C-alpha positions, 0 to 999 in steps of 0.5 A: 379300253382301260390301260395299266401301269407296271412297277418294278421294285429291284429291290436288294434279295427281291424283285416286286411287279406291280400292275395297276389301273392308270387311277393306281389300283393294284391289279396284280403283283408277283415276287421272286427273292434271290440270294447275293453272292458273298464269296469273300469277307466284305464282298456282296455281288450279283450276276448282272444277267441274272438281274435281267433273267429274273426280270424276264421271268418275273414279267412273263409270270405276271403276264400269265397270272393277271390275264392282261393282254400285253399291248394294254400295258401303257408304261413301265417304271423302275424302283431301284436299290442304289449304288448297285455297279455294273460294268459293261464292256464296248458291246454291252455286255457285263465284265465281271459281277455287278458289285452290290450296295452292301459290299464293303471291299472299297473301305480304303478308297473311301478314306482316300476319297474322303482325305483328297476331297474332304467331307464338306466338298463331297456333301455340297456336290452329292448331298452325301454326309460322309464318304463310304463303301457303298458309293460307287465312286469307291468301287471304281476307285477300287477297280483302278487299284486292284482290277486294272484289267477290268478297269480297262475293259469297261466303257460303260458304268451304269446302276441297277435301273440303268441296266434294265433299261438298257436291256428293256430299250437299248438305250443307255440313259439314267436318272438323276435322283439314283445316282445322287449317292454314286459321288459322281454326280453334282446334284446342285449344278445338274452335271457330272462332277468333273473332278470326281471324274478325273480323280477316278480316271474316267469320263462322262462318256462312260457314263448314262445320258442323264434325264429326269425322273419320269421322263419317256426313255422309248418303247421296249425293243424287238429283243426284249419283247421276245424275251419278256413278253411285253408289247413293243408298244409299252413306254420305258420311263425313267423311275427313282431311288427305291426310297423316293419311289416309296415315298411317291407311292405313299403319297408323302412328297410335301415338306412337313412329311416324314416317312419311315421304312422299317424293313431289314434297314430303317430309312428314313425320308423327309422332302425339303424345299431347299439344299440344307446347308453343310453342318459338321455337327448335324450331318445329314444326307440331303439329295435331289429329289425325284420333283425337280427343285425338291430335296430330301433328306435321307437318314438310315441304320443298317439293321432294323427288321434285320435284328427282329430276324436275327433274334427270331432265328437264335432264340425262337428256333423251336416255335418256327419249327412248330409253325408259330408266326415267330413275328406276331409272337415277338409282338404278343410278348412285346405287349406284355412287357412295360414300356422301357422293358423295366431298364433293358436298353439294346445297342441295335448295331448288329452291322455297324451304325449309319447315320448319325454315328458313321461307326463301322465298328459299332456292334450290338449290345443288351444293357441293364439285364437282371434276373428278373427280365424275361424274353418278353422284355428282350422282344420288346427292347428290340422294337424299343431300340429301333424306335430310338434310332427313328427318334435320332433321326426325327430329332436330326431333321428337326435340329435343321429347322425342318417341321415333322408334323407326322411320321408315316411308317411302310415297311414290314413293321408297319404290320405291327400295332405294338412297334407303331405304338412304341414309335409314336410314344418314343418319338412324341409323333403321330404314326400313320400307317401306308394302306398301299402294299407295295409303295415303292412299285406304286411309285415307279407305276406312277412315275411310268404314268407321268412320262406317259402323260396320264398324269400331268405331274408327279405332285398331282399324281400323288394326291390322287391316289393317297389314302389314310392308314391305321394311326397311332397317337403318342401316350403321354403317359409314356413319355417320361419313361421313353425320355429317360431310356432314350437318354440311356440308349444315347449315353450307352453308345458313347460309353462304349464307343472307345471299345468298338472295334477294339476287341476282335472283329 
């Protein structure tokens, strides 16, 4: 009798569930989007109970639509958004809304932690290139200072994956890949960072039991079975950070392979065999991989596909109302403009800049406009701007001595042939799309299979499911123009750096 594996992708604005055979073939998928709570400037929250309610609805829908008997689902695992913090009281109930990773309320606290510990020590403990308001440690310090009653009531600090596992099994456990960016876990010594815990005023007992990725936690509890429709015989297995699961699902977890995901943001991931030494001039994030003993370089930029969404909403509204496929229209227009957009260069920092600038005050800019520019140039300039961010990331990886043999493209941006061609031309690297539709869901399902003993380990599992997508080779005739445009992109940022944040918000 065929058994099935379930991968849950708990994303920032949607949950996706994928059901797979024990050979990695997709059987059925369901998805539901949700809207985050943003009542105050800089605050981004969601009700923790609503995460669970959303998962229950989707599990019930998956079972009903697929027709697969629940008892044939052997194991499940979660691919989770990072850093979203959930605080529980002694009875296991949330004491407040979950604080989403996008929340920036703790910028002051981030500065205090940076000043106290220093960027170098933070990196050597956690692998994080800087201290930002994203990291859970900064939010815990904010609670201590600004919400002391909530801080005192909190008995357990969990991240989203941990909370879903807790609701599914009743066990308070976590996996070490997701916690790397918390600033609470020492990734090289494989223990909680005691000095940080003492600085925050919390104890190890308030944190989950640590496990590796792809490790069995236990069966679905009777209570969760009643709420979800899952069988009590389904094994719950620890998952990993969504970017890690995406790389696993793509089958690209070996040194030399770089994955890029162009969704709302741009995320670049590269597996390396050893921890990258600290370098103040070339800051990177290098954290523990799901594969024990391996590390992952993670680089990201806040706005990538989100810039395209903004552009479409502002300047193609009429076409959208007429039923036009807006993103295909942007692709067609971009194809009509020449490489380099005839001197039009964009900075796509509509919500600040992350790696490598780490400048929350950076803003979006179009430079070089002339009377000869048309909408097609702006469409192409946006695609090129994201490719320039990608090239910066690739050059950072190569700058620390790592080899980039190829770029493997995922996310919504991978659907666009013109965008993939531009990325290949700008970076000078072969770009190959990943044929898997939802890599993070498949990556979680692979980890479920490892925990259930279906696959002997992660490496052998990804080799079994890897496929070949569309391949884009750099066009040498575009190299010179893109070298000039990329240099202009860099110079433009540095020229405007003193201006960012100087004139209003």
